[in-house]
Backbone as XML, in Angstrom:
<?xml version="1.0"?>
<chain id="A" units="angstrom">
  <residue number="1" name="UNK">
    <atom name="N" x="-14.721" y="-5.224" z="-13.414"/>
    <atom name="CA" x="-13.323" y="-4.869" z="-13.187"/>
    <atom name="C" x="-12.697" y="-5.779" z="-12.125"/>
  </residue>
  <residue number="2" name="UNK">
    <atom name="N" x="-11.415" y="-6.191" z="-12.508"/>
    <atom name="CA" x="-10.760" y="-7.037" z="-11.645"/>
    <atom name="C" x="-10.111" y="-6.277" z="-10.400"/>
  </residue>
  <residue number="3" name="UNK">
    <atom name="N" x="-10.199" y="-6.860" z="-9.245"/>
    <atom name="CA" x="-9.651" y="-6.156" z="-8.078"/>
    <atom name="C" x="-8.234" y="-7.079" z="-7.598"/>
  </residue>
  <residue number="4" name="UNK">
    <atom name="N" x="-7.218" y="-6.363" z="-7.442"/>
    <atom name="CA" x="-5.979" y="-7.180" z="-7.132"/>
    <atom name="C" x="-5.562" y="-6.917" z="-5.574"/>
  </residue>
  <residue number="5" name="UNK">
    <atom name="N" x="-5.507" y="-7.852" z="-4.816"/>
    <atom name="CA" x="-5.092" y="-7.685" z="-3.442"/>
    <atom name="C" x="-3.589" y="-7.553" z="-3.346"/>
  </residue>
  <residue number="6" name="UNK">
    <atom name="N" x="-3.151" y="-6.548" z="-2.577"/>
    <atom name="CA" x="-1.877" y="-6.177" z="-2.609"/>
    <atom name="C" x="-1.370" y="-5.873" z="-0.927"/>
  </residue>
  <residue number="7" name="UNK">
    <atom name="N" x="-0.158" y="-6.027" z="-0.859"/>
    <atom name="CA" x="0.285" y="-5.673" z="0.696"/>
    <atom name="C" x="1.189" y="-4.374" z="0.468"/>
  </residue>
  <residue number="8" name="UNK">
    <atom name="N" x="1.182" y="-3.589" z="1.651"/>
    <atom name="CA" x="1.918" y="-2.462" z="1.676"/>
    <atom name="C" x="2.995" y="-2.702" z="2.680"/>
  </residue>
  <residue number="9" name="UNK">
    <atom name="N" x="4.441" y="-2.150" z="2.302"/>
    <atom name="CA" x="5.385" y="-2.339" z="3.111"/>
    <atom name="C" x="6.142" y="-1.036" z="3.294"/>
  </residue>
  <residue number="10" name="UNK">
    <atom name="N" x="6.910" y="-0.840" z="4.389"/>
    <atom name="CA" x="7.701" y="0.233" z="4.766"/>
    <atom name="C" x="6.765" y="1.371" z="5.278"/>
  </residue>
  <residue number="11" name="UNK">
    <atom name="N" x="7.482" y="2.533" z="5.476"/>
    <atom name="CA" x="6.704" y="3.710" z="5.990"/>
    <atom name="C" x="6.885" y="3.788" z="7.539"/>
  </residue>
  <residue number="12" name="UNK">
    <atom name="N" x="5.953" y="4.549" z="8.072"/>
    <atom name="CA" x="6.128" y="4.638" z="9.525"/>
    <atom name="C" x="6.136" y="3.402" z="10.265"/>
  </residue>
  <residue number="13" name="UNK">
    <atom name="N" x="6.804" y="3.297" z="11.382"/>
    <atom name="CA" x="6.988" y="2.089" z="12.262"/>
    <atom name="C" x="5.517" y="1.861" z="12.802"/>
  </residue>
  <residue number="14" name="UNK">
    <atom name="N" x="4.873" y="2.910" z="13.185"/>
    <atom name="CA" x="3.549" y="2.739" z="13.900"/>
    <atom name="C" x="2.286" y="2.647" z="12.839"/>
  </residue>
  <residue number="15" name="UNK">
    <atom name="N" x="2.666" y="2.492" z="11.587"/>
    <atom name="CA" x="1.505" y="2.321" z="10.649"/>
    <atom name="C" x="0.805" y="0.992" z="10.909"/>
  </residue>
  <residue number="16" name="UNK">
    <atom name="N" x="-0.539" y="0.924" z="11.289"/>
    <atom name="CA" x="-1.370" y="-0.028" z="11.599"/>
    <atom name="C" x="-1.316" y="-1.265" z="10.574"/>
  </residue>
  <residue number="17" name="UNK">
    <atom name="N" x="-1.052" y="-2.513" z="11.039"/>
    <atom name="CA" x="-1.162" y="-3.764" z="10.238"/>
    <atom name="C" x="-2.395" y="-3.961" z="9.414"/>
  </residue>
  <residue number="18" name="UNK">
    <atom name="N" x="-3.494" y="-3.378" z="10.112"/>
    <atom name="CA" x="-4.794" y="-3.606" z="9.254"/>
    <atom name="C" x="-4.795" y="-2.678" z="7.950"/>
  </residue>
  <residue number="19" name="UNK">
    <atom name="N" x="-4.041" y="-1.712" z="7.932"/>
    <atom name="CA" x="-3.937" y="-0.867" z="6.666"/>
    <atom name="C" x="-3.035" y="-1.487" z="5.678"/>
  </residue>
  <residue number="20" name="UNK">
    <atom name="N" x="-2.395" y="-2.444" z="5.992"/>
    <atom name="CA" x="-1.237" y="-3.034" z="5.003"/>
    <atom name="C" x="-1.746" y="-4.139" z="3.885"/>
  </residue>
  <residue number="21" name="UNK">
    <atom name="N" x="-2.920" y="-4.267" z="3.949"/>
    <atom name="CA" x="-3.580" y="-5.100" z="2.988"/>
    <atom name="C" x="-4.669" y="-4.295" z="2.249"/>
  </residue>
  <residue number="22" name="UNK">
    <atom name="N" x="-4.511" y="-3.988" z="0.915"/>
    <atom name="CA" x="-5.378" y="-3.297" z="0.080"/>
    <atom name="C" x="-5.857" y="-3.873" z="-1.111"/>
  </residue>
  <residue number="23" name="UNK">
    <atom name="N" x="-6.790" y="-3.298" z="-1.770"/>
    <atom name="CA" x="-7.139" y="-3.720" z="-3.214"/>
    <atom name="C" x="-6.912" y="-2.676" z="-4.071"/>
  </residue>
  <residue number="24" name="UNK">
    <atom name="N" x="-6.255" y="-2.985" z="-5.259"/>
    <atom name="CA" x="-6.042" y="-2.006" z="-6.253"/>
    <atom name="C" x="-6.638" y="-2.508" z="-7.615"/>
  </residue>
  <residue number="25" name="UNK">
    <atom name="N" x="-6.880" y="-1.540" z="-8.489"/>
    <atom name="CA" x="-7.355" y="-1.941" z="-9.909"/>
    <atom name="C" x="-6.250" y="-2.434" z="-10.744"/>
  </residue>
  <residue number="26" name="UNK">
    <atom name="N" x="-5.104" y="-1.790" z="-10.751"/>
    <atom name="CA" x="-3.949" y="-2.069" z="-11.548"/>
    <atom name="C" x="-2.633" y="-1.928" z="-10.693"/>
  </residue>
  <residue number="27" name="UNK">
    <atom name="N" x="-1.740" y="-2.546" z="-11.095"/>
    <atom name="CA" x="-0.439" y="-2.307" z="-10.512"/>
    <atom name="C" x="0.281" y="-1.168" z="-10.783"/>
  </residue>
  <residue number="28" name="UNK">
    <atom name="N" x="-0.291" y="-0.476" z="-11.764"/>
    <atom name="CA" x="0.401" y="0.941" z="-12.081"/>
    <atom name="C" x="-0.080" y="2.110" z="-11.144"/>
  </residue>
  <residue number="29" name="UNK">
    <atom name="N" x="-1.169" y="1.854" z="-10.533"/>
    <atom name="CA" x="-1.689" y="2.901" z="-9.610"/>
    <atom name="C" x="-1.027" y="3.050" z="-8.353"/>
  </residue>
  <residue number="30" name="UNK">
    <atom name="N" x="-0.769" y="4.162" z="-7.844"/>
    <atom name="CA" x="-0.230" y="4.516" z="-6.531"/>
    <atom name="C" x="-1.276" y="4.397" z="-5.472"/>
  </residue>
  <residue number="31" name="UNK">
    <atom name="N" x="-0.946" y="3.999" z="-4.340"/>
    <atom name="CA" x="-1.846" y="3.783" z="-3.203"/>
    <atom name="C" x="-1.570" y="4.952" z="-2.141"/>
  </residue>
  <residue number="32" name="UNK">
    <atom name="N" x="-2.680" y="5.603" z="-1.679"/>
    <atom name="CA" x="-2.548" y="6.624" z="-0.747"/>
    <atom name="C" x="-3.576" y="6.298" z="0.465"/>
  </residue>
  <residue number="33" name="UNK">
    <atom name="N" x="-2.994" y="6.109" z="1.571"/>
    <atom name="CA" x="-3.702" y="5.703" z="2.818"/>
    <atom name="C" x="-3.552" y="6.873" z="3.721"/>
  </residue>
  <residue number="34" name="UNK">
    <atom name="N" x="-4.753" y="7.400" z="4.205"/>
    <atom name="CA" x="-4.769" y="8.356" z="5.177"/>
    <atom name="C" x="-4.406" y="7.856" z="6.589"/>
  </residue>
  <residue number="35" name="UNK">
    <atom name="N" x="-3.534" y="8.490" z="7.245"/>
    <atom name="CA" x="-3.063" y="8.028" z="8.575"/>
    <atom name="C" x="-2.421" y="9.123" z="9.317"/>
  </residue>
  <residue number="36" name="UNK">
    <atom name="N" x="-2.925" y="9.430" z="10.466"/>
    <atom name="CA" x="-2.195" y="10.461" z="11.395"/>
    <atom name="C" x="-1.979" y="11.721" z="10.772"/>
  </residue>
  <residue number="37" name="UNK">
    <atom name="N" x="-3.070" y="12.177" z="10.081"/>
    <atom name="CA" x="-2.929" y="13.619" z="9.610"/>
    <atom name="C" x="-2.082" y="13.711" z="8.301"/>
  </residue>
  <residue number="38" name="UNK">
    <atom name="N" x="-1.790" y="12.484" z="7.657"/>
    <atom name="CA" x="-1.028" y="12.467" z="6.454"/>
    <atom name="C" x="-1.496" y="11.448" z="5.370"/>
  </residue>
  <residue number="39" name="UNK">
    <atom name="N" x="-0.990" y="11.441" z="4.239"/>
    <atom name="CA" x="-1.335" y="10.380" z="3.390"/>
    <atom name="C" x="0.090" y="9.654" z="3.137"/>
  </residue>
  <residue number="40" name="UNK">
    <atom name="N" x="0.030" y="8.326" z="3.492"/>
    <atom name="CA" x="1.276" y="7.452" z="3.196"/>
    <atom name="C" x="1.061" y="6.971" z="1.933"/>
  </residue>
  <residue number="41" name="UNK">
    <atom name="N" x="2.109" y="7.151" z="0.993"/>
    <atom name="CA" x="1.972" y="6.740" z="-0.347"/>
    <atom name="C" x="2.841" y="5.619" z="-0.753"/>
  </residue>
  <residue number="42" name="UNK">
    <atom name="N" x="2.385" y="4.732" z="-1.603"/>
    <atom name="CA" x="3.039" y="3.403" z="-1.850"/>
    <atom name="C" x="2.880" y="3.088" z="-3.325"/>
  </residue>
  <residue number="43" name="UNK">
    <atom name="N" x="3.932" y="2.503" z="-4.047"/>
    <atom name="CA" x="3.923" y="2.133" z="-5.274"/>
    <atom name="C" x="4.401" y="0.619" z="-5.434"/>
  </residue>
  <residue number="44" name="UNK">
    <atom name="N" x="3.976" y="-0.046" z="-6.526"/>
    <atom name="CA" x="4.319" y="-1.261" z="-6.918"/>
    <atom name="C" x="5.830" y="-1.241" z="-7.412"/>
  </residue>
  <residue number="45" name="UNK">
    <atom name="N" x="6.685" y="-2.063" z="-6.880"/>
    <atom name="CA" x="8.116" y="-2.134" z="-7.224"/>
    <atom name="C" x="8.487" y="-3.438" z="-7.976"/>
  </residue>
  <residue number="46" name="UNK">
    <atom name="N" x="7.533" y="-4.160" z="-8.343"/>
    <atom name="CA" x="7.907" y="-5.349" z="-9.184"/>
    <atom name="C" x="7.941" y="-6.671" z="-8.175"/>
  </residue>
  <residue number="47" name="UNK">
    <atom name="N" x="8.120" y="-6.359" z="-6.860"/>
    <atom name="CA" x="8.160" y="-7.476" z="-5.918"/>
    <atom name="C" x="6.776" y="-8.212" z="-5.552"/>
  </residue>
  <residue number="48" name="UNK">
    <atom name="N" x="6.898" y="-9.455" z="-5.216"/>
    <atom name="CA" x="5.702" y="-10.186" z="-4.766"/>
    <atom name="C" x="6.041" y="-10.790" z="-3.392"/>
  </residue>
  <residue number="49" name="UNK">
    <atom name="N" x="4.973" y="-11.176" z="-2.685"/>
    <atom name="CA" x="5.118" y="-11.821" z="-1.402"/>
    <atom name="C" x="3.922" y="-12.795" z="-1.381"/>
  </residue>
  <residue number="50" name="UNK">
    <atom name="N" x="3.942" y="-13.684" z="-0.319"/>
    <atom name="CA" x="2.939" y="-14.662" z="-0.041"/>
    <atom name="C" x="2.003" y="-14.147" z="0.962"/>
  </residue>
  <residue number="51" name="UNK">
    <atom name="N" x="0.765" y="-14.229" z="0.728"/>
    <atom name="CA" x="-0.168" y="-13.862" z="1.633"/>
    <atom name="C" x="-1.377" y="-14.893" z="1.564"/>
  </residue>
  <residue number="52" name="UNK">
    <atom name="N" x="-1.502" y="-15.455" z="2.636"/>
    <atom name="CA" x="-2.507" y="-16.500" z="2.773"/>
    <atom name="C" x="-2.535" y="-17.613" z="1.735"/>
  </residue>
  <residue number="53" name="UNK">
    <atom name="N" x="-1.265" y="-18.033" z="1.373"/>
    <atom name="CA" x="-0.994" y="-19.056" z="0.332"/>
    <atom name="C" x="-1.008" y="-18.478" z="-1.050"/>
  </residue>
  <residue number="54" name="UNK">
    <atom name="N" x="-1.258" y="-17.310" z="-1.343"/>
    <atom name="CA" x="-1.313" y="-16.636" z="-2.616"/>
    <atom name="C" x="-0.132" y="-15.785" z="-2.771"/>
  </residue>
  <residue number="55" name="UNK">
    <atom name="N" x="0.229" y="-15.557" z="-4.074"/>
    <atom name="CA" x="1.335" y="-14.584" z="-4.540"/>
    <atom name="C" x="0.748" y="-13.324" z="-4.780"/>
  </residue>
  <residue number="56" name="UNK">
    <atom name="N" x="0.962" y="-12.290" z="-3.997"/>
    <atom name="CA" x="0.453" y="-10.916" z="-4.182"/>
    <atom name="C" x="1.514" y="-9.883" z="-4.381"/>
  </residue>
  <residue number="57" name="UNK">
    <atom name="N" x="1.181" y="-8.751" z="-5.135"/>
    <atom name="CA" x="2.048" y="-7.849" z="-5.328"/>
    <atom name="C" x="2.513" y="-6.974" z="-4.118"/>
  </residue>
  <residue number="58" name="UNK">
    <atom name="N" x="3.623" y="-6.518" z="-3.929"/>
    <atom name="CA" x="3.990" y="-5.632" z="-2.843"/>
    <atom name="C" x="4.096" y="-4.182" z="-3.320"/>
  </residue>
  <residue number="59" name="UNK">
    <atom name="N" x="3.407" y="-3.412" z="-2.563"/>
    <atom name="CA" x="3.614" y="-1.818" z="-2.907"/>
    <atom name="C" x="4.470" y="-1.326" z="-1.761"/>
  </residue>
  <residue number="60" name="UNK">
    <atom name="N" x="5.537" y="-0.716" z="-2.010"/>
    <atom name="CA" x="6.574" y="-0.266" z="-1.027"/>
    <atom name="C" x="6.269" y="1.284" z="-0.892"/>
  </residue>
  <residue number="61" name="UNK">
    <atom name="N" x="6.437" y="1.727" z="0.405"/>
    <atom name="CA" x="6.323" y="3.127" z="0.775"/>
    <atom name="C" x="7.340" y="4.033" z="-0.079"/>
  </residue>
  <residue number="62" name="UNK">
    <atom name="N" x="6.652" y="5.149" z="-0.650"/>
    <atom name="CA" x="7.585" y="6.051" z="-1.513"/>
    <atom name="C" x="7.545" y="7.473" z="-0.785"/>
  </residue>
  <residue number="63" name="UNK">
    <atom name="N" x="6.520" y="8.002" z="-0.262"/>
    <atom name="CA" x="6.591" y="9.280" z="0.452"/>
    <atom name="C" x="5.298" y="9.534" z="1.157"/>
  </residue>
  <residue number="64" name="UNK">
    <atom name="N" x="5.447" y="10.511" z="2.040"/>
    <atom name="CA" x="4.341" y="10.980" z="2.916"/>
    <atom name="C" x="3.918" y="12.538" z="2.489"/>
  </residue>
  <residue number="65" name="UNK">
    <atom name="N" x="2.608" y="12.765" z="2.413"/>
    <atom name="CA" x="2.258" y="14.252" z="2.297"/>
    <atom name="C" x="1.231" y="14.485" z="3.329"/>
  </residue>
  <residue number="66" name="UNK">
    <atom name="N" x="1.285" y="15.859" z="3.724"/>
    <atom name="CA" x="0.278" y="16.321" z="4.768"/>
    <atom name="C" x="-1.053" y="16.439" z="4.075"/>
  </residue>
  <residue number="67" name="UNK">
    <atom name="N" x="-2.223" y="16.290" z="4.839"/>
    <atom name="CA" x="-3.458" y="16.488" z="4.307"/>
    <atom name="C" x="-3.846" y="18.001" z="4.432"/>
  </residue>
  <residue number="68" name="UNK">
    <atom name="N" x="-4.168" y="18.576" z="3.388"/>
    <atom name="CA" x="-4.264" y="19.956" z="3.327"/>
    <atom name="C" x="-5.764" y="20.113" z="3.717"/>
  </residue>
  <residue number="69" name="UNK">
    <atom name="N" x="-6.077" y="21.334" z="4.628"/>
    <atom name="CA" x="-7.324" y="21.634" z="4.984"/>
    <atom name="C" x="-8.046" y="22.524" z="4.106"/>
  </residue>
</chain>
């Protein structure tokens, strides 16, 4: 299975830079990253950016959900 490197943009101002590069299986999947007691959720918007000399898809922040206990 191919893995696609993508970048995450938007969301909380304090969202750490090290969480902003992810691998996804498809551009259709939504990305959920656990941070500060919530899931920050991102989706591909059709945009691309340059990362390390490569064109990669951009996943933009769409919403946040609390982690249920």
